[in-house]
N, C-alpha and C positions, 0 to 999 in steps of 0.2 A: 707250332710250325713257324720257321723263320720266313721273312718276307720274300727272299729269293726263291725258296722252295715253292711258295704260293704263286709267285710270278711265272715260274717256269715249271709246268706240270710234268710229271714223269713221262718219259718218252713212250713207255709201254702202254699207258692209257691213251695217249695221242694216237699211237699206232692201232690200238684196238678200235677206237672210234672211227678212224679213217678206213679200216677194213670193213666195218659193219655199215658205215654210212658213206659210201664212195662219192655220193652226190655232193658231200660237203668238202670234198677235196678237188678244187678246180685250179690246178696249177701251183698251189701252195697249201700249206697246212695251217694257215693263219686262223681259219674258222674253227677247226677242230681244237687248236691250241687254246682259243678263247673259250670254247665250251668246256674243255678239260680244266681250265683254271677256275671257272665260275660255278660249274654244276656240282651238285652234291650227290655222291654215290649212295644209293639206297637199295635195300633188299627187302623182299616180302616173301614169306612162305606161301606155299600153295593154299588156296582157299581164303586168303586175306581179301577183304573188301578195301580197295585202294582209294576209291572215292565214291560218293553217293550223290543221288539226285539232290540238288540245291545246296551242296557243300561248296565252299570257295575253292578256287583252283590255286594250288600251292606252287605251281611251276610247270614248265614244259618238259615232259619226260622223253628220253631217248632210251629205248630198250636194248640192253646189252645181252640179256639171255632170258629165256622163259616166254610165257604167253599170257596175255591179259585179254579177257572178254569184256567188251563194252556193250551194254544193253539197257533196256528200259524195263522197269517193273511197274505193274499196274495194280490198282486197288483190288481187283478180283483175284489176285495171286498169280496171274500169268506173267510171263517174261518173254521178251523178244530180243535176241542177240542182234545188235546192229552191225558190229564188225569185230574182228580179232586183230590184236596187235602182237607181233612177234619180234624176235631179235632182229635188229637192223631197221626197225620201224619206229614211228612216233605216233602219239595219240592226237587225232584230229580234234576231238572234243576239247582237249586241254588247250590247243592252239586257238580254237574258236573262242573259248571262255576268256583267255588272256587278251586277245585282240578286241573283243567287245566289252571286256570288263564286266562279265556276268558270271553267275554260278553254273555249276554243272547241271545238265539236263538229262543225265544218264548215270549209270553205275558201272564201275570198273572192278572186276574181280580177277585175282591172280589164279589162273588155271593150273599153273605149275609154279615152282619156286622162280621168283623173278628178281633180276638184278637190273637196275636202271640208273641213269644219271638224270637229275632233276635240275633244269636250268631255272633259276629264280625269275619271277615276273619281270623285274626291272632289267635284268640281263637279257631276257628274251626280247623285250621291246626295243632295247638298244641295238641288238643284233639285227632285228627286223628293219630298223630304221637306217643302220649304217653299213650292214654287211650284205652285199648283193648275193653272194653265194648262199648264205643262210636264208635270205628272203626268198630266193628262187626255190630252195628246197621246201620251205614251209608251204608256199603257194602250190607247188607241184603235189605236195601231200594232200592239199584240199581237193585238187582235181582228181586224184586217184581215189580218195575216199568217197567223193561225191558219186563217181562212177559205180563204186561198190554199193552205195546206198540206193542208187537208182535201180540197180539190178535186183536188190532186195525188194524194193517196192513193186517192180514188175513181177517177180516171182510170187509175191503174196497176192497180187491182184489177178494174175492170170494162170498160175500153175496150181494143180491139185496138190494136196498134201503128200500123196505117195510119190509124185514127181520130185518135189522139193526134198523129201527124205532120201530118195535114191541119189539125188545130186550131192547131198551132203556126204553120204557114204562113199561115193566115187571120189569126191574131193579128198577124203581122208586117206585114200590109198595112193595118192600121187607121189608120196615119198617112197613108195615101194613096200610099205608095211600093210599087210593084209588084215591084221587084227587091230581093231580100233578099241582103245580103252576109254570107254565113254558110257555114261548112264543114259537111260531112256529120258530122264528129266532134262539132261543137258541137251539132248537132241531136240526135245520139245521146245526148249528155249530158243534153239537156233533156228527152227522153222516157224516159230510163232504159234505153236499148238499146245496141247496138254499131254501129260505123260501117258494117260490111258489110251489115247488115240494112237500115239507113236508106238506103244507096246503092241497094239492090235496090228498095226501096219508091219511091224518087224516080224511078228509071228506069221503074218501072211507071206512076207518075203522068205522066211525060213521054210514054210510049207512048199514054196515054189523052188527051193534050192538055191536062192540068191545069197543067203547068209546063213551063218550058224551062230546061235545066241549062247552067251555064257553070262556069268555074273560080272556086270560092269564091263563087258567086252562083247564085241561083235566081229566075227570073222567073215570077210567078204569071199564068197565062193564063186560067184558068177558076175564079174565086173561088167562083162559085155551086156548082160541082161539089165543090170541096174542102169548102165549108161543109156541104153535104148529107152528105158522107162523115163529117165530124167529128161530126155530130149522129146518125150511125148510121142 
């Protein structure tokens, strides 16, 4: 690649970043142009473990498409999903590791095919130090994710498993899709339980007419009842 091509990134990539990350466009495209020049495009197929507990952080990712689940795995085999990163979002864990110069304390797995841009550590730190728009975006991300994690802590501490499971199912229908393509194990990871308990709860929901179960799919039949249960 010639120097000029590297210095001036393709306008289509700049436009795509600007569309997915509008907070990075504050009066000019200087920030997204800097990211497009320095970030490495990367793709992962569904099911790929992108990073693991205690692995070094290779950079700051901006998700262009797909979904990544970030969670913790424990010695007893149980897992807990901390948060989910989708297109137009970035990973809080990666930013935290880069700022503190520490290794990952969780695991990230591609739930779908994922396309992302990875901003190298030095470029990330330079933008944090020199670019007000990028710095504001990253610290806003910390605030949003902290609120998500606080809600998770509250749910684990005070909500019953059936309430949390009902809440996850209702959240899954917000896009208008009534059939969720998800395994019982994935739901167990998301609410911090085990597959056997989630399967029992789902069968109870089916008996009450709330859902219809299939192979790796759950169809929501009574969203109103699930929402009432989720709210306790």
